[in-house]
DOKOL-949913 format. One record per residue (C-alpha): residue number from 1; x, y, z. Coordinates in steps of 0.1 Angstrom, whole numbers, plus 5000, padded with zeros to 4 digits. Each point is the difference from the previous one (the first is absolute). Layout:
BEGIN
[node NUM [X Y Z]],
...
% end
This chain:
BEGIN
[node 1 [5704 2848 1566]],
[node 2 [4993 4975 4972]],
[node 3 [5037 4990 5000]],
[node 4 [4999 4995 5037]],
[node 5 [4969 4979 4998]],
[node 6 [5015 4978 4973]],
[node 7 [5031 4995 5020]],
[node 8 [4980 4989 5030]],
[node 9 [4980 4976 4979]],
[node 10 [5032 4984 4985]],
[node 11 [5016 4998 5035]],
[node 12 [4969 4983 5014]],
[node 13 [4999 4975 4971]],
[node 14 [5037 4992 5004]],
[node 15 [4995 4994 5037]],
[node 16 [4970 4977 4993]],
[node 17 [5020 4981 4974]],
[node 18 [5029 4994 5024]],
[node 19 [4977 4986 5026]],
[node 20 [4987 4975 4975]],
[node 21 [5034 4981 4999]],
[node 22 [5023 4988 5026]],
[node 23 [5037 4990 5001]],
[node 24 [5012 4972 5022]],
[node 25 [5036 4986 5005]],
[node 26 [5012 4967 5013]],
[node 27 [5030 4978 4998]],
[node 28 [5003 4965 4986]],
[node 29 [5031 4982 5014]],
[node 30 [5017 4974 4977]],
[node 31 [5029 4977 5006]],
[node 32 [5016 5009 4967]],
[node 33 [5026 5023 4986]],
[node 34 [4994 5029 4976]],
[node 35 [4972 5024 4991]],
[node 36 [4968 4993 4980]],
[node 37 [5001 5011 4964]],
[node 38 [4977 4982 4976]],
[node 39 [4969 4992 5021]],
[node 40 [4965 4985 4997]],
[node 41 [4972 4993 5024]],
[node 42 [4975 4975 4987]],
[node 43 [4974 4981 5019]],
[node 44 [5013 5011 5034]],
[node 45 [5036 4989 4993]],
[node 46 [5030 5023 4994]],
[node 47 [5026 4992 4973]],
[node 48 [5032 5021 4998]],
[node 49 [5035 5001 4988]],
[node 50 [5024 5010 5028]],
[node 51 [5031 5017 4986]],
[node 52 [5032 5005 5020]],
[node 53 [5018 5033 4995]],
[node 54 [5008 5034 5015]],
[node 55 [4985 5019 4970]],
[node 56 [4963 5006 4994]],
[node 57 [4984 4965 4996]],
[node 58 [4988 5004 4964]],
[node 59 [5036 5000 4988]],
[node 60 [5012 4967 5016]],
[node 61 [5010 4971 4978]],
[node 62 [4992 4970 5022]],
[node 63 [4982 4987 5031]],
[node 64 [4975 4975 5013]],
[node 65 [4964 4994 4990]],
[node 66 [4977 4996 5031]],
[node 67 [4964 4990 5006]],
[node 68 [4986 5011 5034]],
[node 69 [4970 5013 5019]],
[node 70 [4993 5032 5019]],
[node 71 [5011 4984 5033]],
[node 72 [5034 4994 4986]],
[node 73 [4997 4963 4995]],
[node 74 [5021 4989 4970]],
[node 75 [4984 4973 4979]],
[node 76 [5028 4997 4974]],
[node 77 [5032 5016 4989]],
[node 78 [5024 4993 4972]],
[node 79 [5028 5015 4981]],
[node 80 [4987 5030 4979]],
[node 81 [4999 4995 4962]],
[node 82 [4983 5033 4992]],
[node 83 [5030 5023 5003]],
[node 84 [5020 4979 4977]],
[node 85 [4977 5006 4971]],
[node 86 [4999 5034 4982]],
[node 87 [4968 5020 5003]],
[node 88 [4981 4975 5022]],
[node 89 [4976 5000 5029]],
[node 90 [4973 4980 5017]],
[node 91 [4963 5003 4996]],
[node 92 [4967 4980 5000]],
[node 93 [4989 4980 4970]],
[node 94 [4976 4971 4997]],
[node 95 [4997 4997 5038]],
[node 96 [5038 4996 5002]],
[node 97 [5030 5021 5010]],
[node 98 [5022 5004 4969]],
[node 99 [5029 5020 4988]],
[node 100 [5011 5005 4964]],
[node 101 [5028 5017 4982]],
[node 102 [4994 5026 4974]],
[node 103 [4988 4982 4969]],
[node 104 [5022 5021 4978]],
[node 105 [5029 4978 5012]],
[node 106 [5006 4971 4976]],
[node 107 [5004 4976 5029]],
[node 108 [4972 5015 5022]],
[node 109 [4992 4978 5030]],
[node 110 [4968 4995 5020]],
[node 111 [4995 4982 5033]],
[node 112 [4971 4993 5024]],
[node 113 [5002 4993 5037]],
[node 114 [4990 4964 5009]],
[node 115 [4989 5002 5036]],
[node 116 [5000 4963 5004]],
[node 117 [5036 4995 4988]],
[node 118 [5010 5034 5014]],
[node 119 [5020 5009 4969]],
[node 120 [4998 5020 4968]],
[node 121 [4991 4978 4970]],
[node 122 [5006 5009 4964]],
[node 123 [4970 5008 4978]],
[node 124 [4996 5012 4964]],
[node 125 [5003 5037 4998]],
[node 126 [4968 5015 5015]],
[node 127 [4979 5024 4980]],
[node 128 [5000 5038 5005]],
[node 129 [4967 5002 5018]],
[node 130 [4992 5029 5023]],
[node 131 [4963 4995 5006]],
[node 132 [4972 4975 4994]],
[node 133 [4962 5000 5005]],
[node 134 [4971 4981 4985]],
[node 135 [5001 5020 4968]],
[node 136 [5037 5008 4992]],
[node 137 [5036 4989 5003]],
[node 138 [5022 5030 5002]],
[node 139 [5037 4999 4989]],
[node 140 [5026 5027 5003]],
[node 141 [5031 5002 4978]],
[node 142 [5030 5024 5002]],
[node 143 [5026 5000 4972]],
[node 144 [5018 5031 5012]],
[node 145 [5007 5025 4973]],
[node 146 [4979 4979 4975]],
[node 147 [4968 5006 5020]],
[node 148 [4977 4986 5026]],
[node 149 [4964 4987 4998]],
[node 150 [4973 4988 5024]],
[node 151 [4978 4974 4982]],
[node 152 [4964 4990 5010]],
[node 153 [4990 4966 4986]],
[node 154 [4962 4993 4998]],
[node 155 [4996 4965 5015]],
[node 156 [4968 4993 4979]],
[node 157 [5011 5013 4966]],
[node 158 [5038 4997 5002]],
[node 159 [5003 5035 4986]],
[node 160 [5027 5022 5015]],
[node 161 [5001 5037 5006]],
[node 162 [5030 5021 5010]],
[node 163 [5010 5034 5015]],
[node 164 [5033 5019 5004]],
[node 165 [5003 4994 5038]],
[node 166 [5032 4990 5016]],
[node 167 [4999 4970 5024]],
[node 168 [4970 5010 5021]],
[node 169 [4985 4987 5032]],
[node 170 [4964 4993 4992]],
[node 171 [4969 5003 5023]],
[node 172 [4964 4994 4991]],
[node 173 [4974 5024 5016]],
[node 174 [4964 4997 4991]],
[node 175 [5006 4983 4966]],
[node 176 [5027 5026 4990]],
[node 177 [5037 4994 4998]],
[node 178 [5025 5024 5017]],
[node 179 [5036 4997 4988]],
[node 180 [5027 5015 5023]],
[node 181 [5036 5007 4989]],
[node 182 [5026 5019 5019]],
[node 183 [4986 5033 4988]],
[node 184 [4966 4994 4985]],
[node 185 [4965 4988 5009]],
[node 186 [4980 4990 4970]],
[node 187 [4965 4986 4996]],
[node 188 [4987 4975 4974]],
[node 189 [4962 4999 5002]],
[node 190 [4996 4976 4971]],
[node 191 [5031 4981 4986]],
[node 192 [4981 4995 4967]],
[node 193 [5005 5037 4993]],
[node 194 [5038 4996 5001]],
[node 195 [5021 4995 4969]],
[node 196 [4991 4966 4985]],
[node 197 [5031 4979 4994]],
[node 198 [5005 4985 4965]],
[node 199 [4997 4962 5002]],
[node 200 [5035 4994 4988]],
[node 201 [5014 5019 5030]],
[node 202 [4981 4985 5029]],
[node 203 [5018 4996 5033]],
[node 204 [5010 4963 4993]],
[node 205 [5017 5011 4968]],
[node 206 [5019 5027 5019]],
[node 207 [5009 4975 5027]],
[node 208 [5013 4975 4974]],
[node 209 [5019 5023 4977]],
[node 210 [5008 5029 5024]],
[node 211 [5013 5034 4990]],
[node 212 [5000 4993 4962]],
[node 213 [4963 4996 5000]],
[node 214 [4992 5026 5027]],
[node 215 [5019 5026 4980]],
[node 216 [4977 4994 4970]],
[node 217 [4968 4995 5019]],
[node 218 [4989 5037 5003]],
[node 219 [4995 4993 5037]],
[node 220 [5005 5025 5028]],
[node 221 [4992 5031 4979]],
[node 222 [4964 5007 5009]],
[node 223 [4981 5013 5031]],
[node 224 [4967 4997 4983]],
[node 225 [4974 4990 5026]],
[node 226 [5023 5011 5029]],
[node 227 [4991 5028 5024]],
[node 228 [5028 5017 5020]],
[node 229 [4988 5003 5036]],
[node 230 [5032 5014 5015]],
[node 231 [5035 5008 4988]],
[node 232 [5029 5010 5023]],
[node 233 [5025 5004 4972]],
[node 234 [5016 4983 4970]],
[node 235 [5001 4962 5002]],
[node 236 [5027 4986 5022]],
[node 237 [5017 4967 4995]],
[node 238 [5008 4978 5030]],
[node 239 [5035 4993 4986]],
[node 240 [5009 5037 4994]],
[node 241 [5004 5030 5021]],
[node 242 [4967 5009 5017]],
[node 243 [4985 5034 5005]],
[node 244 [4997 5014 5035]],
[node 245 [4962 4999 4998]],
[node 246 [4984 4967 4990]],
[node 247 [4974 4973 5008]],
[node 248 [5016 4975 5023]],
[node 249 [4970 4977 5006]],
[node 250 [4962 4998 4995]],
[node 251 [4971 4982 5014]],
[node 252 [4962 4999 5000]],
[node 253 [4978 5009 5030]],
[node 254 [4962 5003 4999]],
[node 255 [5001 5000 4962]],
[node 256 [5024 5028 4999]],
[node 257 [5036 4999 4986]],
[node 258 [5025 5016 5025]],
[node 259 [5036 5007 4995]],
[node 260 [5031 5000 5021]],
[node 261 [5021 5028 4987]],
[node 262 [5037 5008 5004]],
[node 263 [5011 5036 5000]],
[node 264 [5037 5001 5006]],
[node 265 [5005 4981 5033]],
[node 266 [4964 5005 5011]],
[node 267 [4974 4973 4996]],
[node 268 [4963 5007 5002]],
[node 269 [4965 4986 4992]],
[node 270 [4981 5019 4973]],
[node 271 [4967 4998 4982]],
[node 272 [4992 5012 4965]],
[node 273 [4975 5028 4994]],
[node 274 [4994 5019 4967]],
[node 275 [5034 4988 4986]],
[node 276 [5020 5011 5031]],
[node 277 [5014 4980 5029]],
[node 278 [4990 5013 5034]],
[node 279 [5018 4990 5031]],
[node 280 [4980 4979 5025]],
[node 281 [5026 4995 5026]],
[node 282 [5038 4997 5005]],
[node 283 [5015 4966 5003]],
[node 284 [5036 5009 5009]],
[node 285 [5033 5013 4989]],
[node 286 [5030 4981 4987]],
[node 287 [4978 4970 4993]],
[node 288 [5003 4987 4965]],
[node 289 [4981 4972 4982]],
[node 290 [5024 4977 4982]],
[node 291 [4997 5002 4962]],
[node 292 [5003 4964 4990]],
[node 293 [4997 4982 4967]],
[node 294 [4967 4982 4993]],
[node 295 [4982 5017 5029]],
[node 296 [4973 5012 4975]],
[node 297 [4991 4964 4991]],
[node 298 [4967 4990 5015]],
[node 299 [5005 5027 5026]],
[node 300 [4964 4997 5010]],
[node 301 [5008 4966 5015]],
[node 302 [5029 5011 5021]],
[node 303 [4992 5015 5034]],
[node 304 [5034 5015 5008]],
[node 305 [5029 5021 4986]],
[node 306 [5035 5002 5014]],
[node 307 [5012 5033 5015]],
[node 308 [5032 5012 5016]],
[node 309 [5007 5029 5024]],
[node 310 [5032 5019 5001]],
[node 311 [5011 5011 5035]],
[node 312 [5034 5016 4995]],
[node 313 [5024 4973 4989]],
[node 314 [4976 4973 5011]],
[node 315 [4972 4984 4979]],
[node 316 [4969 4984 5014]],
[node 317 [4978 4979 4977]],
[node 318 [4965 4986 5001]],
[node 319 [4967 4993 4983]],
[node 320 [4973 5025 4994]],
[node 321 [4965 4984 5001]],
[node 322 [4966 5016 4997]],
[node 323 [4969 4985 5016]],
[node 324 [4968 5020 4995]],
[node 325 [5008 5035 5013]],
[node 326 [5032 4990 5019]],
[node 327 [5035 5003 4986]],
[node 328 [5023 4976 5018]],
[node 329 [5038 5005 5001]],
[node 330 [5014 4966 5010]],
[node 331 [5036 5005 5008]],
[node 332 [5020 4969 4995]],
[node 333 [5027 4993 5027]],
[node 334 [5025 4974 4989]],
[node 335 [5034 4988 5012]],
[node 336 [5026 5027 4997]],
% end
């Protein structure tokens, strides 16, 4: 009897949760070739690289960069630089759309979009920022087999604190920081309780001298001051084979962090409770969020992520956007 009652309660809660969120689909028609890969929405404007290929869009080497609105009006388009650079991708920084190449490269390049000149302009290599508020700059570094570190820099004191967290998306909820990777959700309530970085190994030293300093810095070894909220498996790298079950996206609604999970070819919305993920509602099958470089950088400023849907031999692509309690699947229809 108790088991039946518990099952009824869980079923009721699941139904209540699913009614809390809605899914809407629409189509944005654009007079352009290709499918959206690297994408950003910032201040009601969409920015995306449209790649031309028959394979899944994340693997295409070239295309067109396009600026447009939801009605399909194209403001600007130009030849794509992003796919020509190794390990690159667009994101928001300093109120601009930028893209950068991995700073491990000796000739790493960075550009920002000049909307007046409608072109990409060279800029000194941008920093490795992933989050900023009134109190901290947060940087994320990944040196592959040599380690990774997420660094909080106190704006008032200049002191830096680090943790062994790989390239997270960061969200601030009620003065606490939630760091989301492909397989982990971690919480930092007080960055001052993280491992304090030695002065000679601050972020600027690492940025200037690279791997030789990072390897000696004793960075990325500690999880002191970090609480694991959820773990789906061992850490997964975006440039390596992914597990079947992982965190595809995350967002904040009503001061709660919610996850979009992938389980094989099934995508669903989930919330975290007592260290477990609980399905809220199904989103669809054979829909995949593109895993693109630099998508973790200042993710809290970007309102969309690219997705693609497999239908037999055909691939449809679009932008997934979340507004309040509604998940929008904006399918992008381009010239064939």
